[in-house]
C-alpha positions in Angstrom: -10.8 32.0 -47.0 -13.3 32.1 -49.3 -16.1 34.9 -49.5 -18.6 32.8 -48.1 -16.6 31.2 -45.5 -17.0 33.7 -42.1 -14.4 35.5 -39.9 -16.4 34.4 -36.8 -17.5 31.1 -36.6 -18.7 30.1 -32.3 -20.8 26.7 -31.5 -21.7 25.9 -27.8 -19.6 28.6 -25.7 -19.6 28.6 -22.4 -18.0 30.4 -19.6 -18.4 29.3 -15.9 -17.1 31.0 -12.6 -16.7 29.3 -8.9 -15.9 26.1 -8.2 -16.1 23.0 -10.8 -18.7 21.8 -8.6 -20.5 24.3 -8.2 -20.3 26.4 -11.3 -22.1 29.8 -12.1 -22.4 29.9 -15.9 -22.4 33.4 -17.4 -22.7 32.5 -20.7 -24.3 29.0 -21.6 -23.7 27.4 -25.0 -24.8 30.1 -27.8 -23.2 30.7 -31.2 -23.3 32.6 -34.1 -21.1 33.4 -36.9 -20.4 36.7 -37.8 -19.3 37.9 -41.6 -18.4 41.6 -42.7 -21.8 42.8 -41.3 -22.5 44.3 -37.9 -24.6 41.7 -35.4 -26.1 43.6 -32.4 -25.9 41.5 -29.0 -28.6 42.7 -26.5 -30.2 42.0 -22.7 -29.6 43.2 -19.3 -26.6 43.6 -17.0 -26.1 40.0 -16.0 -27.2 38.3 -19.5 -23.7 37.5 -20.4 -23.5 39.7 -23.4 -19.9 41.3 -21.9 -18.3 38.1 -20.8 -19.4 36.3 -24.0 -17.2 39.2 -26.0 -14.3 38.9 -23.5 -14.4 35.0 -24.4 -13.9 35.8 -27.9 -10.9 37.8 -27.4 -9.7 35.3 -24.6 -9.7 38.4 -22.3 -11.9 36.6 -19.7 -10.4 36.7 -15.7 -8.4 34.4 -14.0 -10.5 31.2 -12.5 -12.6 31.3 -15.6 -13.6 28.0 -17.6 -13.9 28.6 -21.2 -15.1 26.1 -23.6 -16.5 25.8 -27.2 -17.3 23.1 -29.6 -15.8 25.6 -32.1 -14.3 29.4 -31.2 -12.4 30.2 -35.0 -11.3 33.6 -36.3 -10.0 33.6 -39.8 -10.3 29.2 -39.5 -7.8 29.4 -36.7 -9.4 28.1 -33.5 -8.7 30.9 -30.6 -8.7 28.3 -27.7 -5.4 26.7 -28.6 -3.6 29.1 -29.0 -1.0 30.4 -26.9 -1.1 33.7 -25.1 1.6 34.7 -27.2 -0.3 33.8 -30.3 -3.3 35.6 -29.0 -1.4 38.7 -28.1 -0.2 39.2 -32.1 -3.9 38.8 -33.2 -5.6 41.5 -30.4 -5.2 44.8 -31.8 -3.8 44.0 -35.4 -6.8 41.4 -36.2 -9.0 42.2 -33.1 -9.8 45.1 -31.5 -11.9 45.7 -28.1 -13.5 49.1 -27.9 -14.6 49.4 -24.2 -17.5 51.4 -22.8 -15.5 54.3 -20.9 -12.5 55.7 -22.4 -11.3 57.4 -18.7 -10.5 53.6 -17.9 -9.5 52.0 -20.5 -6.6 54.5 -21.6 -3.6 55.0 -19.4 -3.9 58.0 -17.2 0.0 58.6 -17.5 0.6 58.8 -21.0 -0.5 61.7 -23.3 -3.0 59.8 -26.0 -1.1 60.5 -28.8 1.5 58.2 -27.6 -0.7 55.8 -26.9 -2.2 55.5 -30.2 1.3 56.0 -31.9 2.6 52.9 -29.5 0.3 50.7 -31.3 1.1 51.6 -34.3 4.5 50.9 -33.3 3.5 47.3 -31.4 1.0 46.1 -34.2 1.9 47.8 -37.6 5.5 47.6 -36.5 6.7 51.2 -37.7 9.3 53.6 -36.6 8.8 56.6 -33.7 8.4 59.2 -36.6 6.2 57.0 -38.6 4.0 56.3 -35.5 3.3 59.9 -34.9 2.5 60.6 -37.9 0.1 57.6 -38.4 -1.1 58.6 -34.8 -1.9 62.5 -35.9 -3.6 61.4 -39.3 -5.8 58.8 -37.1 -6.8 61.5 -35.0 -8.2 63.5 -37.7 -10.1 60.6 -39.2 -12.2 60.8 -36.6 -13.0 64.2 -36.7 -10.4 65.5 -33.3 -10.4 69.3 -33.7 -6.7 70.5 -33.6 -5.0 67.0 -33.6 -1.4 68.4 -32.9 -3.1 69.4 -29.7 -5.2 66.6 -29.0 -1.6 64.4 -29.3 -0.7 66.2 -26.1 -3.5 66.0 -23.8 -3.9 63.6 -21.5 -7.1 61.2 -21.0 -8.7 63.7 -18.0 -7.8 66.6 -20.1 -10.3 65.5 -22.8 -14.0 65.0 -22.7 -16.3 61.6 -22.5 -16.7 62.0 -26.7 -13.0 63.1 -27.4 -12.0 60.2 -25.2 -14.2 57.7 -27.2 -12.6 58.7 -30.4 -9.0 58.9 -29.6 -10.2 55.2 -28.0 -11.7 54.4 -31.7 -8.8 55.9 -33.2 -6.6 53.5 -31.1 -8.5 50.3 -31.9 -9.1 51.2 -35.6 -6.0 52.3 -36.6 -4.7 48.7 -37.9 -7.6 47.8 -39.7 -8.6 45.2 -37.7 -11.2 42.2 -39.2 -13.1 42.4 -36.0 -13.9 45.2 -34.0 -15.8 44.4 -30.4 -17.9 47.5 -28.9 -19.2 47.2 -25.5 -21.2 49.7 -24.7 -19.3 52.3 -26.9 -21.9 54.8 -26.1 -23.0 54.4 -23.0 -20.6 56.5 -20.8 -21.4 59.8 -23.5 -23.6 62.0 -23.4 -27.0 61.7 -25.6 -26.0 64.8 -27.8 -22.3 62.9 -28.7 -23.8 59.0 -28.9 -25.3 59.0 -32.5 -22.2 61.3 -33.9 -19.6 58.3 -32.5 -22.1 55.7 -33.5 -21.6 57.1 -36.7 -18.1 57.5 -36.8 -17.7 54.3 -35.8 -19.7 52.8 -38.6 -18.1 54.8 -41.5 -14.8 53.2 -39.9 -15.9 49.7 -40.4 -17.6 49.6 -43.0 -14.3 51.4 -44.8 -12.0 48.8 -43.2 -14.4 45.9 -44.7 -14.6 44.6 -40.6 -16.7 42.7 -39.1 -18.6 44.8 -35.9 -20.0 43.4 -32.3 -22.2 45.7 -30.6 -22.7 45.5 -27.2 -25.4 47.0 -25.5 -28.4 47.3 -23.4 -30.2 49.6 -25.6 -32.2 47.6 -28.1 -33.9 50.1 -30.2 -30.3 51.6 -30.9 -28.8 48.4 -32.0 -32.0 47.9 -34.0 -31.4 51.0 -35.9 -27.1 50.5 -35.8 -27.1 46.6 -36.9 -27.6 44.3 -39.6 -29.0 41.1 -37.0 -29.6 41.3 -33.4 -29.0 38.5 -30.9 -31.0 38.9 -27.8 -29.2 37.2 -24.7 -30.9 36.2 -21.2 -29.5 34.4 -18.2 -26.4 33.7 -20.8 -28.4 32.1 -23.4 -29.2 33.6 -26.9 -33.0 33.5 -26.4 -33.7 35.1 -30.1 -32.5 36.4 -33.3 -34.1 39.0 -35.2 -33.4 41.3 -38.3 -36.1 43.6 -37.4 -37.5 44.7 -34.2 -40.9 43.6 -35.3 -40.4 40.0 -35.7 -39.6 39.9 -32.0 -41.8 37.2 -30.7 -40.0 36.2 -27.5 -41.5 37.2 -24.2 -38.2 38.5 -23.1 -37.5 40.4 -26.0 -40.7 42.2 -26.0 -39.9 43.3 -22.7 -37.0 45.0 -23.5 -38.9 46.5 -26.3 -41.5 47.8 -23.9 -39.3 49.0 -21.5 -37.5 51.3 -23.6 -39.3 55.1 -23.8 -40.4 56.0 -27.1 -41.2 59.9 -28.1 -44.6 58.8 -30.0 -48.3 58.6 -27.9 -49.1 59.5 -24.7 -46.5 59.7 -22.2 -46.4 57.0 -19.6 -47.2 57.2 -15.6 -44.3 54.2 -15.4 -42.9 52.5 -18.0 -43.4 48.5 -18.1 -41.1 45.8 -17.1 -40.2 42.5 -18.0 -43.6 40.3 -17.1 -40.8 37.6 -15.1 -44.2 35.1 -15.0 -44.8 35.0 -18.4 -41.3 35.1 -19.1 -41.0 32.1 -17.0 -43.9 29.9 -17.8 -42.9 30.6 -22.1 -39.4 29.0 -21.1 -41.2 26.1 -18.7 -43.3 25.6 -22.5 -40.1 25.7 -24.5 -38.2 22.8 -22.8 
């Protein structure tokens, strides 16, 4: 793959649920290319952003129908691969970080054993080398006393520590693509920026591409190189700065976020659905 070729190339990706005769289209013909950069995907709950992320990983639920003009990763057509081939890619070359480690980590295994298992499966390390790699990675994500942390179970750690452990597990193998789906939404405000900075540093160090999925458009704008705004399953706008926003939906998302400047509003603005419908009708 040349330096100019995107590591991820998506064209007209769609995801449908329900009966074929009356489908519900959760993702509607979206497309983008990703290099070694940080791409944000933002939108309300139900806009299709998480469904798109899982479709890239081929982790959609049974009954979902995924189609695409192209869904290529490192030159490989993901839709043509068998589940066995996808299993080799996931965790080693592609990683998915979910929003709440309490539901992502195995509750009956110490976190050290879970991270070491990733090293054994994807890096083919022996037990001793895998444990050493897990211990080093826990230190790398700035967890105090990694030896003690190795022995703890998910219910014994805080949300912030759990998310660090999840990042350690997912980035241990230095994947080329990282999809982070609301990685800070379950965390206290005081630790969100720290976790984002940690994720950013590791992604840059590994030379990975990052897709950050969030409903927080201001946070994504501070963190990412580009932003895709999704509404009703479609990408309605691509931005490099919030100052470029021209779509009513994007403007509504920005306006509805509380700010620290100016007088405190009595009520936060909401998206003007009538204006949005009129804009989309004109765009057709």
